C-alpha distance (Angstrom), angle and dihedral (degrees) to the residues before:
residue distance angle dihedral
M1 . . .
T2 3.77 . .
A3 3.78 131.0 .
P4 3.80 118.1 -95.0
D5 3.79 118.0 -88.7
F6 3.82 109.1 -110.8
D7 3.81 91.6 -153.6
A8 3.81 91.4 57.8
L9 3.84 93.4 57.0
S10 3.79 126.9 99.1
V11 3.78 130.4 -175.0
G12 3.79 107.5 -93.6
D13 3.82 96.4 31.0
I14 3.78 113.8 138.2
V15 3.80 103.9 -134.0
A16 3.80 100.1 176.9
E17 3.77 141.9 4.9
E18 3.79 129.3 -177.2
S19 3.79 142.8 156.7
F20 3.80 124.8 -140.2
P21 3.80 120.2 -160.4
L22 3.80 115.9 -145.6
T23 3.78 127.4 -161.1
R24 3.76 132.8 175.8
D25 3.83 85.9 -102.1
S26 3.82 88.1 58.7
L27 3.80 89.3 55.8
V28 3.80 92.8 50.0
R29 3.79 91.1 50.3
Y30 3.79 92.0 47.8
A31 3.82 91.1 48.0
G32 3.79 89.4 54.3
A33 3.79 92.9 48.1
S34 3.80 95.7 44.1
G35 3.79 100.8 34.3
D36 3.83 90.2 -127.1
F37 3.80 102.9 135.2
N38 3.81 97.2 162.3
A39 3.81 104.6 154.0
I40 3.83 93.0 -130.1
H41 3.79 85.6 76.0
Y42 3.81 95.5 60.0
R43 3.83 112.0 13.0
D44 3.79 121.8 69.7
D45 3.81 92.8 -164.7
V46 3.81 92.3 57.2
A47 3.81 91.9 44.3
H48 3.82 90.6 52.0
Q49 3.83 91.9 46.1
V50 3.80 90.1 60.6
G51 3.81 93.4 45.5
L52 3.78 100.6 -98.2
P53 3.81 123.0 137.5
G54 3.83 91.9 -125.3
V55 3.78 143.4 -52.8
L56 3.79 111.2 -20.1
A57 3.78 132.1 -149.7
H58 3.78 114.4 -116.7
G59 3.81 111.8 -94.3
M60 3.79 93.0 -130.6
L61 3.81 90.3 51.3
T62 3.80 89.6 54.2
M63 3.82 89.8 47.5
G64 3.79 90.1 50.6
F65 3.79 92.5 51.8
A66 3.79 90.7 47.7
V67 3.80 96.1 55.3
Q68 3.82 96.9 40.1
P69 3.84 96.3 86.4
V70 3.81 88.9 54.7
V71 3.81 91.7 47.8
D72 3.80 88.9 52.9
W73 3.82 92.0 45.9
V74 3.82 96.1 51.1
V75 3.84 90.7 44.7
D76 3.82 92.7 -152.7
P77 3.83 111.1 66.0
G78 3.82 87.9 -157.0
R79 3.81 87.1 74.9
I80 3.80 88.8 70.9
V81 3.79 106.1 90.9
D82 3.81 101.0 168.5
Y83 3.79 137.6 16.8
Q84 3.78 126.0 179.9
V85 3.79 136.4 168.6
R86 3.77 141.4 169.5
F87 3.77 117.4 -138.3
T88 3.80 103.8 -129.4
R89 3.80 104.1 164.7
P90 3.79 133.1 10.5
V91 3.79 120.9 -111.7
V92 3.80 105.6 -123.1
V93 3.81 111.7 -156.3
D94 3.80 110.7 -151.8
P95 3.83 112.9 -141.3
K96 3.81 92.3 -129.0
V97 3.80 108.6 29.3
G98 3.81 100.4 22.9
A99 3.80 117.0 -158.5
V100 3.79 137.1 -82.2
V101 3.80 120.8 -137.3
H102 3.81 109.7 -153.6
V103 3.81 119.2 -162.0
V104 3.80 129.6 -167.5
A105 3.82 116.8 -175.2
K106 3.79 116.2 -159.3
V107 3.80 133.3 175.4
G108 3.80 105.8 -106.0
Q109 3.78 101.0 172.2
L110 3.80 139.4 1.5
D111 3.81 126.2 -149.0
A112 3.81 106.9 -163.2
D113 3.82 94.2 -174.3
A114 3.81 93.0 56.2
R115 3.83 93.2 30.7
A116 3.77 86.2 -130.2
A117 3.77 133.7 137.8
R118 3.78 132.3 -155.0
I119 3.77 107.9 -139.7
D120 3.80 114.0 -157.6
L121 3.78 115.9 -150.9
T122 3.78 125.0 -150.4
V123 3.79 106.3 -160.0
K124 3.78 118.5 -174.2
V125 3.76 142.4 165.7
G126 3.77 105.4 -155.9
E127 3.79 105.6 -38.8
E128 3.81 94.8 -28.8
T129 3.79 122.5 99.8
V130 3.81 108.3 -133.8
L131 3.82 100.6 -179.7
G132 3.78 122.2 42.9
K133 3.79 129.0 -161.9
A134 3.78 88.6 10.7
Q135 3.78 105.8 173.4
V136 3.79 135.0 167.4
R137 3.80 123.2 -166.0
V138 3.79 114.7 -151.5
V139 3.78 129.6 -176.1
L140 3.77 113.6 -147.3
G141 3.79 99.4 -178.6
């Protein structure tokens, strides 16, 4: 695979789209890998005690899912020079059906001098946006 051609991009182009299913097992595995064993990520009773609607996915896990389609698209993750998001809504992971994080990556801005693109991410679970102002800056050389 080769990196995308900067000159072939236009603002508004969808460059990647992917869905990521989450289960409670996913959260346990992520907790083990990250060391984040906060009980809101695996116990409904604790989540409810602190006013949450249920067990939540880790924010960094959601961020990781969101950027992955761009990583795959640019081929070389070193081309990503900035990544920012705002957490706007928690990702509740139902014990039976889980959750699906859906990501659409679209060209939001092009910088011809730097041969860089701002990729705007729309990140939803169902109809709800879970990450706001999610933007990735990539340099395509």
